[in-house]
Residue, then its C-alpha position, 0 to 999 in steps of 0.5 A: m588082399y591081405t599080405r603076410r610080408a609085413m606079419q614076417f618083420l614081427e615073426r623074424l624076431d626073438d623075444e629079446a630083439r622084439k623088446l628092444l624094438l618095442a622099447v623104443a617105440r611109442p604107443v599109439s591108439y586110433p578109433k574106427g576112421a581115423r587116418l594113421v597116414r596120408h598118400g603122397e605125405p612124408a613118412r616118419g616112421a613105421h607103425v605096429l599094429r596090436s590089435g584092430s585092423a586097417e585098410a590101404v586106398v589109393t585114388l585112381p585117376g578119374g576119382e574112384a577108390l582102390t584098396v590096395a592092401r588090408l592091415e590086420a593085428g601082428s602087421v608092420f607097415g613104413e618099415t622102408s622110413l626106418i632106413e630113408r626118407s619115404t613118401c606115403t604110397a596109399t592112405v592109411s585108416a583104420t576099419d576097427g579101433i587100433e592100439g599099437w604102436f610107432i617108432e620113430r626113424d630116429d629112434f630107431r636108428a639109434l637103436v641099431a647103432q648100439r650095435s648089440p646083437a639083439a640090435l643088429r637082429v632087428q636090423h637083419a630083420v628089416t632087411l630080409v622084408l625089404s628084400d622080400k619086398l623087392r622079389t615081390l615086386n620084382a615078380k609084378v613087373l615081369e608078369v606083364p609084357a614090356p617091349e624090351d622082353k626077349p624070347s627066354r634062353k635055354k636054361i644053363d645048370g651049373d656053376p659057370l666059375a667052377c674053373v676060374t682062376r681065384a686070385k689075391q692081386a689083379s691086373f692094378d692095385v684094387r687097395p687105393f681104389l676099394p675106398l671109392l667104391p659104394a660097395f665100401e662107403g664108411f669102412d676103413d683100411a683095416e676093414i678092407a684088408e679083412v675083407l680082401e683077406r677072405s676074398a678072391l679077385l676074379e677076372l671074367a670076359r664080356g659074355h661070362g656067366v657069374f651065376f644061373a637061376g637055380q644055382p645054389s647061393q655060395a657068395c655075394f660079389v663086388v662089381v670092382r670094374g667092368a658091369v655085370e647084367i641080371r636078367t630073370r625069366h618070366a614063362t616064355r620070356e626074359r627081361r634085363m632087370a639090371v645092369l651093375g656097376p663098379g661098387q655095386l653088389l650082386g648075389y647078396m639076397s641069395a646069400l643073406e636067404r641061404g638059398t638059390h639064385r632067381s636071376d642070371a647074373l652075366v658079364r656085360e662089359n669085362a669085369l673085375l669081381l671081388e668074391i666074398p665066399r658065404a661063409a666069410f660073408d656070414d662071418l662078417y654079416h653077422g658079427t657085432g663090429p662096427a664093419s658088420t653096421k657098415l655092411h648092413r647099411v650098405i646092403q639095404r641102402s643096395l635094396l633101396s636103390s633097386l626097389a626105387q628102380t623096380n617101382r620106376h618100372l611099375t609106374r611106366l607099365i601103370s601108364l602103359a595099361r592106362l593108356r591101352g584100356a587095360r583097366k584091370e592090369g593096371d588095377a594090379l599093378e596099381t595095387a602093387f605099387g599102392g600096396q607098400v604104403i611107404t617107399a622110399d625117395r631114393e634114386s639109383 
């Protein structure tokens, strides 16, 4: 039941970044049996366990307790609350004496506002943990059949944008429109101009592919106009996971991981997309200027919004499983939900 997802946060930090993070942390100590956080309470920050162990427990309908996560030395939980106001999805209690640190949200925000390379590496590590969390939860949601599922279509290989014309200008002037989009929130005119200079505009008709599962990541995209549907396969089924409209990002998770896409992206309504090639995306994301800090923030907000949507799916599936009397299935879904320990209070 113990997951290494939280461990990966510390493992992703080099010595300089780890020392910087722990420099803003407050040492904490808990005896065996002490409660670190309580289900339903607001979360104020993240815990890092240096030694000891803990378990996260939820109470099921009827009063039965279900252990949803086990946390050991090196674990971090509550990373979501470093980004946004959050709520505890489980009660965490020490199963052995704990020594560690607590990182307040405001102190973390002050750290990343420094925009030093080490501070940005800390922020990037949090982003990767959120990305892992989203992929894991989406996979868990897909394991359970839902009424909206459709038979999986034949897998398509290749790049659907290979023969698409890249342009610097669209059929209308996009510059006055871009500052209004969530993807460019906080960007000034010069920073938007920099992104445009290194990007291309694609006008795509309904039904056209943007990328397919298994395709190597080559760019990320901003929806300027229209809508794009994200569809994911599981065995012989496929499900629409999201419909992305103006100002939303797609393809950025694969770009961050330098991997392959795990879903299909298809144009749902005639769309204008801003394509940011991966090299340009990497330069901007890993830079140290104000635009880099803003891009980190936009991506984290997008991840939290997607996590909130997935959690709503999980909650619905838990209710359906309980109504059907599918206890094992319901407990597995409850474990996925409560095992997050902390979820953001973000609405999408």
